[in-house]
PyMOL Python script that loads the backbone (N, CA, C, O; Angstrom):
from pymol import cmd

cmd.read_pdbstr("""\
ATOM      1  N   UNK A   1     146.878 -48.063 -33.412  1.00  0.00           N
ATOM      2  CA  UNK A   1     147.810 -48.713 -32.505  1.00  0.00           C
ATOM      3  C   UNK A   1     147.945 -47.918 -31.215  1.00  0.00           C
ATOM      4  O   UNK A   1     148.101 -48.502 -30.143  1.00  0.00           O
ATOM      5  N   UNK A   2     147.886 -46.570 -31.307  1.00  0.00           N
ATOM      6  CA  UNK A   2     148.019 -45.737 -30.117  1.00  0.00           C
ATOM      7  C   UNK A   2     146.847 -45.908 -29.170  1.00  0.00           C
ATOM      8  O   UNK A   2     147.005 -45.829 -27.952  1.00  0.00           O
ATOM      9  N   UNK A   3     145.661 -46.144 -29.738  1.00  0.00           N
ATOM     10  CA  UNK A   3     144.479 -46.350 -28.902  1.00  0.00           C
ATOM     11  C   UNK A   3     144.591 -47.602 -28.065  1.00  0.00           C
ATOM     12  O   UNK A   3     144.159 -47.637 -26.913  1.00  0.00           O
ATOM     13  N   UNK A   4     145.179 -48.636 -28.656  1.00  0.00           N
ATOM     14  CA  UNK A   4     145.370 -49.881 -27.932  1.00  0.00           C
ATOM     15  C   UNK A   4     146.339 -49.679 -26.771  1.00  0.00           C
ATOM     16  O   UNK A   4     146.157 -50.267 -25.705  1.00  0.00           O
ATOM     17  N   UNK A   5     147.361 -48.859 -26.966  1.00  0.00           N
ATOM     18  CA  UNK A   5     148.323 -48.566 -25.902  1.00  0.00           C
ATOM     19  C   UNK A   5     147.637 -47.868 -24.731  1.00  0.00           C
ATOM     20  O   UNK A   5     147.855 -48.231 -23.575  1.00  0.00           O
ATOM     21  N   UNK A   6     146.808 -46.867 -25.029  1.00  0.00           N
ATOM     22  CA  UNK A   6     146.113 -46.138 -23.962  1.00  0.00           C
ATOM     23  C   UNK A   6     145.084 -47.018 -23.258  1.00  0.00           C
ATOM     24  O   UNK A   6     144.912 -46.920 -22.043  1.00  0.00           O
ATOM     25  N   UNK A   7     144.401 -47.875 -24.013  1.00  0.00           N
ATOM     26  CA  UNK A   7     143.454 -48.803 -23.394  1.00  0.00           C
ATOM     27  C   UNK A   7     144.171 -49.763 -22.454  1.00  0.00           C
ATOM     28  O   UNK A   7     143.690 -50.037 -21.355  1.00  0.00           O
ATOM     29  N   UNK A   8     145.312 -50.268 -22.883  1.00  0.00           N
ATOM     30  CA  UNK A   8     146.092 -51.170 -22.038  1.00  0.00           C
ATOM     31  C   UNK A   8     146.590 -50.472 -20.784  1.00  0.00           C
ATOM     32  O   UNK A   8     146.570 -51.053 -19.699  1.00  0.00           O
ATOM     33  N   UNK A   9     147.035 -49.233 -20.923  1.00  0.00           N
ATOM     34  CA  UNK A   9     147.505 -48.473 -19.770  1.00  0.00           C
ATOM     35  C   UNK A   9     146.359 -48.204 -18.793  1.00  0.00           C
ATOM     36  O   UNK A   9     146.541 -48.302 -17.579  1.00  0.00           O
ATOM     37  N   UNK A  10     145.195 -47.872 -19.313  1.00  0.00           N
ATOM     38  CA  UNK A  10     144.034 -47.642 -18.450  1.00  0.00           C
ATOM     39  C   UNK A  10     143.653 -48.914 -17.701  1.00  0.00           C
ATOM     40  O   UNK A  10     143.332 -48.864 -16.514  1.00  0.00           O
ATOM     41  N   UNK A  11     143.687 -50.045 -18.386  1.00  0.00           N
ATOM     42  CA  UNK A  11     143.391 -51.320 -17.745  1.00  0.00           C
ATOM     43  C   UNK A  11     144.433 -51.639 -16.683  1.00  0.00           C
ATOM     44  O   UNK A  11     144.093 -52.114 -15.599  1.00  0.00           O
ATOM     45  N   UNK A  12     145.674 -51.385 -16.984  1.00  0.00           N
ATOM     46  CA  UNK A  12     146.779 -51.652 -16.058  1.00  0.00           C
ATOM     47  C   UNK A  12     146.628 -50.830 -14.781  1.00  0.00           C
ATOM     48  O   UNK A  12     147.003 -51.285 -13.701  1.00  0.00           O
ATOM     49  N   UNK A  13     146.082 -49.626 -14.901  1.00  0.00           N
ATOM     50  CA  UNK A  13     145.929 -48.769 -13.728  1.00  0.00           C
ATOM     51  C   UNK A  13     144.606 -48.990 -12.998  1.00  0.00           C
ATOM     52  O   UNK A  13     144.574 -48.963 -11.768  1.00  0.00           O
ATOM     53  N   UNK A  14     143.522 -49.207 -13.726  1.00  0.00           N
ATOM     54  CA  UNK A  14     142.214 -49.266 -13.081  1.00  0.00           C
ATOM     55  C   UNK A  14     141.867 -50.640 -12.513  1.00  0.00           C
ATOM     56  O   UNK A  14     141.166 -50.719 -11.505  1.00  0.00           O
ATOM     57  N   UNK A  15     142.332 -51.708 -13.123  1.00  0.00           N
ATOM     58  CA  UNK A  15     141.981 -53.047 -12.642  1.00  0.00           C
ATOM     59  C   UNK A  15     142.440 -53.285 -11.208  1.00  0.00           C
ATOM     60  O   UNK A  15     141.642 -53.771 -10.407  1.00  0.00           O
ATOM     61  N   UNK A  16     143.676 -52.973 -10.841  1.00  0.00           N
ATOM     62  CA  UNK A  16     144.059 -53.184  -9.437  1.00  0.00           C
ATOM     63  C   UNK A  16     143.258 -52.319  -8.462  1.00  0.00           C
ATOM     64  O   UNK A  16     142.981 -52.743  -7.341  1.00  0.00           O
ATOM     65  N   UNK A  17     142.891 -51.128  -8.879  1.00  0.00           N
ATOM     66  CA  UNK A  17     142.106 -50.252  -8.007  1.00  0.00           C
ATOM     67  C   UNK A  17     140.732 -50.860  -7.763  1.00  0.00           C
ATOM     68  O   UNK A  17     140.271 -50.897  -6.623  1.00  0.00           O
ATOM     69  N   UNK A  18     140.075 -51.333  -8.808  1.00  0.00           N
ATOM     70  CA  UNK A  18     138.739 -51.914  -8.679  1.00  0.00           C
ATOM     71  C   UNK A  18     138.791 -53.183  -7.837  1.00  0.00           C
ATOM     72  O   UNK A  18     137.944 -53.381  -6.966  1.00  0.00           O
ATOM     73  N   UNK A  19     139.763 -54.033  -8.082  1.00  0.00           N
ATOM     74  CA  UNK A  19     139.895 -55.268  -7.309  1.00  0.00           C
ATOM     75  C   UNK A  19     140.199 -54.947  -5.848  1.00  0.00           C
ATOM     76  O   UNK A  19     139.645 -55.576  -4.946  1.00  0.00           O
ATOM     77  N   UNK A  20     141.069 -53.980  -5.613  1.00  0.00           N
ATOM     78  CA  UNK A  20     141.402 -53.586  -4.245  1.00  0.00           C
ATOM     79  C   UNK A  20     140.203 -53.029  -3.497  1.00  0.00           C
ATOM     80  O   UNK A  20     139.990 -53.358  -2.330  1.00  0.00           O
ATOM     81  N   UNK A  21     139.415 -52.183  -4.165  1.00  0.00           N
ATOM     82  CA  UNK A  21     138.215 -51.653  -3.528  1.00  0.00           C
ATOM     83  C   UNK A  21     137.198 -52.758  -3.239  1.00  0.00           C
ATOM     84  O   UNK A  21     136.545 -52.750  -2.195  1.00  0.00           O
ATOM     85  N   UNK A  22     137.071 -53.688  -4.150  1.00  0.00           N
ATOM     86  CA  UNK A  22     136.172 -54.825  -3.921  1.00  0.00           C
ATOM     87  C   UNK A  22     136.605 -55.646  -2.724  1.00  0.00           C
ATOM     88  O   UNK A  22     135.770 -56.076  -1.929  1.00  0.00           O
ATOM     89  N   UNK A  23     137.886 -55.864  -2.590  1.00  0.00           N
ATOM     90  CA  UNK A  23     138.404 -56.619  -1.452  1.00  0.00           C
ATOM     91  C   UNK A  23     138.225 -55.844  -0.148  1.00  0.00           C
ATOM     92  O   UNK A  23     137.835 -56.418   0.869  1.00  0.00           O
ATOM     93  N   UNK A  24     138.509 -54.549  -0.178  1.00  0.00           N
ATOM     94  CA  UNK A  24     138.449 -53.734   1.029  1.00  0.00           C
ATOM     95  C   UNK A  24     137.021 -53.592   1.556  1.00  0.00           C
ATOM     96  O   UNK A  24     136.810 -53.551   2.768  1.00  0.00           O
ATOM     97  N   UNK A  25     136.047 -53.517   0.661  1.00  0.00           N
ATOM     98  CA  UNK A  25     134.676 -53.288   1.091  1.00  0.00           C
ATOM     99  C   UNK A  25     133.785 -54.516   0.918  1.00  0.00           C
ATOM    100  O   UNK A  25     132.562 -54.381   0.860  1.00  0.00           O
ATOM    101  N   UNK A  26     134.363 -55.693   0.836  1.00  0.00           N
ATOM    102  CA  UNK A  26     133.572 -56.902   0.631  1.00  0.00           C
ATOM    103  C   UNK A  26     132.705 -57.237   1.839  1.00  0.00           C
ATOM    104  O   UNK A  26     131.713 -57.953   1.704  1.00  0.00           O
ATOM    105  N   UNK A  27     133.059 -56.737   3.002  1.00  0.00           N
ATOM    106  CA  UNK A  27     132.262 -57.025   4.193  1.00  0.00           C
ATOM    107  C   UNK A  27     130.919 -56.298   4.190  1.00  0.00           C
ATOM    108  O   UNK A  27     130.019 -56.670   4.942  1.00  0.00           O
ATOM    109  N   UNK A  28     130.770 -55.282   3.367  1.00  0.00           N
ATOM    110  CA  UNK A  28     129.522 -54.514   3.356  1.00  0.00           C
ATOM    111  C   UNK A  28     128.734 -54.699   2.067  1.00  0.00           C
ATOM    112  O   UNK A  28     128.021 -53.790   1.641  1.00  0.00           O
ATOM    113  N   UNK A  29     128.854 -55.853   1.452  1.00  0.00           N
ATOM    114  CA  UNK A  29     128.146 -56.118   0.191  1.00  0.00           C
ATOM    115  C   UNK A  29     126.637 -56.100   0.406  1.00  0.00           C
ATOM    116  O   UNK A  29     125.900 -55.586  -0.435  1.00  0.00           O
ATOM    117  N   UNK A  30     126.167 -56.656   1.526  1.00  0.00           N
ATOM    118  CA  UNK A  30     124.723 -56.684   1.785  1.00  0.00           C
ATOM    119  C   UNK A  30     124.157 -55.271   1.912  1.00  0.00           C
ATOM    120  O   UNK A  30     123.087 -54.978   1.378  1.00  0.00           O
ATOM    121  N   UNK A  31     124.868 -54.404   2.614  1.00  0.00           N
ATOM    122  CA  UNK A  31     124.400 -53.029   2.779  1.00  0.00           C
ATOM    123  C   UNK A  31     124.369 -52.304   1.439  1.00  0.00           C
ATOM    124  O   UNK A  31     123.444 -51.541   1.162  1.00  0.00           O
ATOM    125  N   UNK A  32     125.371 -52.543   0.619  1.00  0.00           N
ATOM    126  CA  UNK A  32     125.410 -51.908  -0.697  1.00  0.00           C
ATOM    127  C   UNK A  32     124.264 -52.429  -1.567  1.00  0.00           C
ATOM    128  O   UNK A  32     123.642 -51.657  -2.297  1.00  0.00           O
ATOM    129  N   UNK A  33     123.986 -53.716  -1.494  1.00  0.00           N
ATOM    130  CA  UNK A  33     122.896 -54.293  -2.280  1.00  0.00           C
ATOM    131  C   UNK A  33     121.547 -53.703  -1.849  1.00  0.00           C
ATOM    132  O   UNK A  33     120.706 -53.401  -2.696  1.00  0.00           O
ATOM    133  N   UNK A  34     121.338 -53.538  -0.540  1.00  0.00           N
ATOM    134  CA  UNK A  34     120.089 -52.935  -0.066  1.00  0.00           C
ATOM    135  C   UNK A  34     119.980 -51.485  -0.520  1.00  0.00           C
ATOM    136  O   UNK A  34     118.910 -51.035  -0.929  1.00  0.00           O
ATOM    137  N   UNK A  35     121.087 -50.760  -0.447  1.00  0.00           N
ATOM    138  CA  UNK A  35     121.081 -49.371  -0.902  1.00  0.00           C
ATOM    139  C   UNK A  35     120.804 -49.266  -2.386  1.00  0.00           C
ATOM    140  O   UNK A  35     120.081 -48.370  -2.822  1.00  0.00           O
ATOM    141  N   UNK A  36     121.372 -50.173  -3.168  1.00  0.00           N
ATOM    142  CA  UNK A  36     121.141 -50.165  -4.614  1.00  0.00           C
ATOM    143  C   UNK A  36     119.682 -50.478  -4.931  1.00  0.00           C
ATOM    144  O   UNK A  36     119.101 -49.880  -5.837  1.00  0.00           O
ATOM    145  N   UNK A  37     119.090 -51.410  -4.191  1.00  0.00           N
ATOM    146  CA  UNK A  37     117.680 -51.744  -4.416  1.00  0.00           C
ATOM    147  C   UNK A  37     116.796 -50.549  -4.083  1.00  0.00           C
ATOM    148  O   UNK A  37     115.834 -50.266  -4.798  1.00  0.00           O
ATOM    149  N   UNK A  38     117.118 -49.849  -3.003  1.00  0.00           N
ATOM    150  CA  UNK A  38     116.327 -48.668  -2.635  1.00  0.00           C
ATOM    151  C   UNK A  38     116.484 -47.571  -3.689  1.00  0.00           C
ATOM    152  O   UNK A  38     115.509 -46.927  -4.073  1.00  0.00           O
ATOM    153  N   UNK A  39     117.704 -47.368  -4.148  1.00  0.00           N
ATOM    154  CA  UNK A  39     117.936 -46.354  -5.180  1.00  0.00           C
ATOM    155  C   UNK A  39     117.197 -46.715  -6.467  1.00  0.00           C
ATOM    156  O   UNK A  39     116.687 -45.836  -7.161  1.00  0.00           O
ATOM    157  N   UNK A  40     117.141 -47.994  -6.779  1.00  0.00           N
ATOM    158  CA  UNK A  40     116.432 -48.434  -7.976  1.00  0.00           C
ATOM    159  C   UNK A  40     114.939 -48.121  -7.859  1.00  0.00           C
ATOM    160  O   UNK A  40     114.320 -47.665  -8.820  1.00  0.00           O
ATOM    161  N   UNK A  41     114.369 -48.367  -6.686  1.00  0.00           N
ATOM    162  CA  UNK A  41     112.950 -48.060  -6.492  1.00  0.00           C
ATOM    163  C   UNK A  41     112.695 -46.560  -6.611  1.00  0.00           C
ATOM    164  O   UNK A  41     111.714 -46.138  -7.224  1.00  0.00           O
ATOM    165  N   UNK A  42     113.575 -45.762  -6.027  1.00  0.00           N
ATOM    166  CA  UNK A  42     113.417 -44.316  -6.120  1.00  0.00           C
ATOM    167  C   UNK A  42     113.543 -43.834  -7.560  1.00  0.00           C
ATOM    168  O   UNK A  42     112.828 -42.922  -7.976  1.00  0.00           O
ATOM    169  N   UNK A  43     114.443 -44.438  -8.315  1.00  0.00           N
ATOM    170  CA  UNK A  43     114.610 -44.079  -9.713  1.00  0.00           C
ATOM    171  C   UNK A  43     113.355 -44.408 -10.523  1.00  0.00           C
ATOM    172  O   UNK A  43     112.937 -43.625 -11.376  1.00  0.00           O
ATOM    173  N   UNK A  44     112.767 -45.553 -10.257  1.00  0.00           N
ATOM    174  CA  UNK A  44     111.539 -45.937 -10.958  1.00  0.00           C
ATOM    175  C   UNK A  44     110.412 -44.964 -10.623  1.00  0.00           C
ATOM    176  O   UNK A  44     109.666 -44.552 -11.511  1.00  0.00           O
ATOM    177  N   UNK A  45     110.284 -44.593  -9.347  1.00  0.00           N
ATOM    178  CA  UNK A  45     109.246 -43.642  -8.954  1.00  0.00           C
ATOM    179  C   UNK A  45     109.467 -42.272  -9.592  1.00  0.00           C
ATOM    180  O   UNK A  45     108.521 -41.648 -10.072  1.00  0.00           O
ATOM    181  N   UNK A  46     110.712 -41.808  -9.597  1.00  0.00           N
ATOM    182  CA  UNK A  46     111.011 -40.499 -10.193  1.00  0.00           C
ATOM    183  C   UNK A  46     110.752 -40.511 -11.698  1.00  0.00           C
ATOM    184  O   UNK A  46     110.229 -39.540 -12.244  1.00  0.00           O
ATOM    185  N   UNK A  47     111.110 -41.588 -12.362  1.00  0.00           N
ATOM    186  CA  UNK A  47     110.880 -41.696 -13.805  1.00  0.00           C
ATOM    187  C   UNK A  47     109.391 -41.712 -14.115  1.00  0.00           C
ATOM    188  O   UNK A  47     108.940 -41.061 -15.057  1.00  0.00           O
ATOM    189  N   UNK A  48     108.629 -42.458 -13.320  1.00  0.00           N
ATOM    190  CA  UNK A  48     107.185 -42.520 -13.515  1.00  0.00           C
ATOM    191  C   UNK A  48     106.553 -41.143 -13.309  1.00  0.00           C
ATOM    192  O   UNK A  48     105.696 -40.725 -14.088  1.00  0.00           O
ATOM    193  N   UNK A  49     106.980 -40.444 -12.258  1.00  0.00           N
ATOM    194  CA  UNK A  49     106.449 -39.109 -12.004  1.00  0.00           C
ATOM    195  C   UNK A  49     106.792 -38.154 -13.138  1.00  0.00           C
ATOM    196  O   UNK A  49     105.952 -37.354 -13.549  1.00  0.00           O
ATOM    197  N   UNK A  50     108.004 -38.228 -13.643  1.00  0.00           N
ATOM    198  CA  UNK A  50     108.412 -37.353 -14.743  1.00  0.00           C
ATOM    199  C   UNK A  50     107.604 -37.645 -16.008  1.00  0.00           C
ATOM    200  O   UNK A  50     107.179 -36.719 -16.699  1.00  0.00           O
ATOM    201  N   UNK A  51     107.393 -38.907 -16.308  1.00  0.00           N
ATOM    202  CA  UNK A  51     106.606 -39.267 -17.494  1.00  0.00           C
ATOM    203  C   UNK A  51     105.162 -38.797 -17.360  1.00  0.00           C
ATOM    204  O   UNK A  51     104.572 -38.310 -18.325  1.00  0.00           O
ATOM    205  N   UNK A  52     104.596 -38.943 -16.173  1.00  0.00           N
ATOM    206  CA  UNK A  52     103.225 -38.467 -15.968  1.00  0.00           C
ATOM    207  C   UNK A  52     103.144 -36.945 -16.098  1.00  0.00           C
ATOM    208  O   UNK A  52     102.171 -36.419 -16.639  1.00  0.00           O
ATOM    209  N   UNK A  53     104.151 -36.246 -15.608  1.00  0.00           N
ATOM    210  CA  UNK A  53     104.171 -34.787 -15.727  1.00  0.00           C
ATOM    211  C   UNK A  53     104.273 -34.366 -17.187  1.00  0.00           C
ATOM    212  O   UNK A  53     103.572 -33.444 -17.606  1.00  0.00           O
ATOM    213  N   UNK A  54     105.115 -35.007 -17.958  1.00  0.00           N
ATOM    214  CA  UNK A  54     105.255 -34.681 -19.380  1.00  0.00           C
ATOM    215  C   UNK A  54     103.951 -34.963 -20.112  1.00  0.00           C
ATOM    216  O   UNK A  54     103.526 -34.180 -20.962  1.00  0.00           O
ATOM    217  N   UNK A  55     103.324 -36.076 -19.782  1.00  0.00           N
ATOM    218  CA  UNK A  55     102.053 -36.408 -20.431  1.00  0.00           C
ATOM    219  C   UNK A  55     100.981 -35.372 -20.102  1.00  0.00           C
ATOM    220  O   UNK A  55     100.206 -34.971 -20.970  1.00  0.00           O
ATOM    221  N   UNK A  56     100.946 -34.945 -18.842  1.00  0.00           N
ATOM    222  CA  UNK A  56      99.976 -33.928 -18.448  1.00  0.00           C
ATOM    223  C   UNK A  56     100.203 -32.611 -19.162  1.00  0.00           C
ATOM    224  O   UNK A  56      99.248 -31.968 -19.596  1.00  0.00           O
ATOM    225  N   UNK A  57     101.458 -32.202 -19.288  1.00  0.00           N
ATOM    226  CA  UNK A  57     101.771 -30.954 -19.992  1.00  0.00           C
ATOM    227  C   UNK A  57     101.369 -31.066 -21.460  1.00  0.00           C
ATOM    228  O   UNK A  57     100.813 -30.125 -22.026  1.00  0.00           O
ATOM    229  N   UNK A  58     101.644 -32.190 -22.063  1.00  0.00           N
ATOM    230  CA  UNK A  58     101.269 -32.376 -23.477  1.00  0.00           C
ATOM    231  C   UNK A  58      99.756 -32.319 -23.649  1.00  0.00           C
ATOM    232  O   UNK A  58      99.265 -31.730 -24.612  1.00  0.00           O
ATOM    233  N   UNK A  59      99.016 -32.921 -22.729  1.00  0.00           N
ATOM    234  CA  UNK A  59      97.551 -32.876 -22.819  1.00  0.00           C
ATOM    235  C   UNK A  59      97.032 -31.449 -22.674  1.00  0.00           C
ATOM    236  O   UNK A  59      96.137 -31.030 -23.408  1.00  0.00           O
ATOM    237  N   UNK A  60      97.601 -30.700 -21.719  1.00  0.00           N
ATOM    238  CA  UNK A  60      97.173 -29.315 -21.535  1.00  0.00           C
ATOM    239  C   UNK A  60      97.450 -28.477 -22.772  1.00  0.00           C
ATOM    240  O   UNK A  60      96.610 -27.675 -23.179  1.00  0.00           O
ATOM    241  N   UNK A  61      98.603 -28.652 -23.364  1.00  0.00           N
ATOM    242  CA  UNK A  61      98.937 -27.898 -24.574  1.00  0.00           C
ATOM    243  C   UNK A  61      97.999 -28.248 -25.720  1.00  0.00           C
ATOM    244  O   UNK A  61      97.567 -27.374 -26.471  1.00  0.00           O
ATOM    245  N   UNK A  62      97.688 -29.532 -25.846  1.00  0.00           N
ATOM    246  CA  UNK A  62      96.786 -29.971 -26.914  1.00  0.00           C
ATOM    247  C   UNK A  62      95.401 -29.366 -26.717  1.00  0.00           C
ATOM    248  O   UNK A  62      94.784 -28.908 -27.678  1.00  0.00           O
ATOM    249  N   UNK A  63      94.912 -29.360 -25.489  1.00  0.00           N
ATOM    250  CA  UNK A  63      93.592 -28.787 -25.225  1.00  0.00           C
ATOM    251  C   UNK A  63      93.580 -27.285 -25.494  1.00  0.00           C
ATOM    252  O   UNK A  63      92.631 -26.762 -26.078  1.00  0.00           O
ATOM    253  N   UNK A  64      94.626 -26.603 -25.072  1.00  0.00           N
ATOM    254  CA  UNK A  64      94.673 -25.161 -25.286  1.00  0.00           C
ATOM    255  C   UNK A  64      94.734 -24.817 -26.773  1.00  0.00           C
ATOM    256  O   UNK A  64      94.101 -23.860 -27.219  1.00  0.00           O
ATOM    257  N   UNK A  65      95.489 -25.590 -27.529  1.00  0.00           N
ATOM    258  CA  UNK A  65      95.565 -25.350 -28.981  1.00  0.00           C
ATOM    259  C   UNK A  65      94.220 -25.647 -29.640  1.00  0.00           C
ATOM    260  O   UNK A  65      93.836 -24.970 -30.594  1.00  0.00           O
ATOM    261  N   UNK A  66      93.505 -26.649 -29.142  1.00  0.00           N
ATOM    262  CA  UNK A  66      92.212 -26.988 -29.733  1.00  0.00           C
ATOM    263  C   UNK A  66      91.162 -25.931 -29.427  1.00  0.00           C
ATOM    264  O   UNK A  66      90.244 -25.725 -30.222  1.00  0.00           O
ATOM    265  N   UNK A  67      91.281 -25.261 -28.292  1.00  0.00           N
ATOM    266  CA  UNK A  67      90.302 -24.246 -27.897  1.00  0.00           C
ATOM    267  C   UNK A  67      90.608 -22.867 -28.485  1.00  0.00           C
ATOM    268  O   UNK A  67      89.747 -21.988 -28.483  1.00  0.00           O
ATOM    269  N   UNK A  68      91.813 -22.678 -28.981  1.00  0.00           N
ATOM    270  CA  UNK A  68      92.220 -21.376 -29.519  1.00  0.00           C
ATOM    271  C   UNK A  68      91.420 -21.074 -30.783  1.00  0.00           C
ATOM    272  O   UNK A  68      91.330 -21.911 -31.681  1.00  0.00           O
ATOM    273  N   UNK A  69      90.840 -19.872 -30.851  1.00  0.00           N
ATOM    274  CA  UNK A  69      90.103 -19.507 -32.074  1.00  0.00           C
ATOM    275  C   UNK A  69      91.069 -19.284 -33.234  1.00  0.00           C
ATOM    276  O   UNK A  69      92.182 -18.790 -33.051  1.00  0.00           O
ATOM    277  N   UNK A  70      90.627 -19.652 -34.410  1.00  0.00           N
ATOM    278  CA  UNK A  70      91.482 -19.539 -35.605  1.00  0.00           C
ATOM    279  C   UNK A  70      91.111 -18.368 -36.417  1.00  0.00           C
ATOM    280  O   UNK A  70      91.722 -18.118 -37.456  1.00  0.00           O
TER     281      UNK A  70
END
""", "prot")
cmd.dss("prot")
cmd.show_as("cartoon", "prot")
cmd.util.cbc("prot")
cmd.orient("prot")
């Protein structure tokens, strides 16, 4: 029951703030959408680069272990 009270209080405080911010900055929705699209592209590029780096490191480790004399 206490969790429901805190959830309700959080909603009571945060909902007006979110709605107010949406109203205050509604004139710049297009700029925010363009920025979000650019950030999404950068995130995809960074993720791809990180995955390729991890794959390269794994390949190097595998080759080195295979070449190591037993």
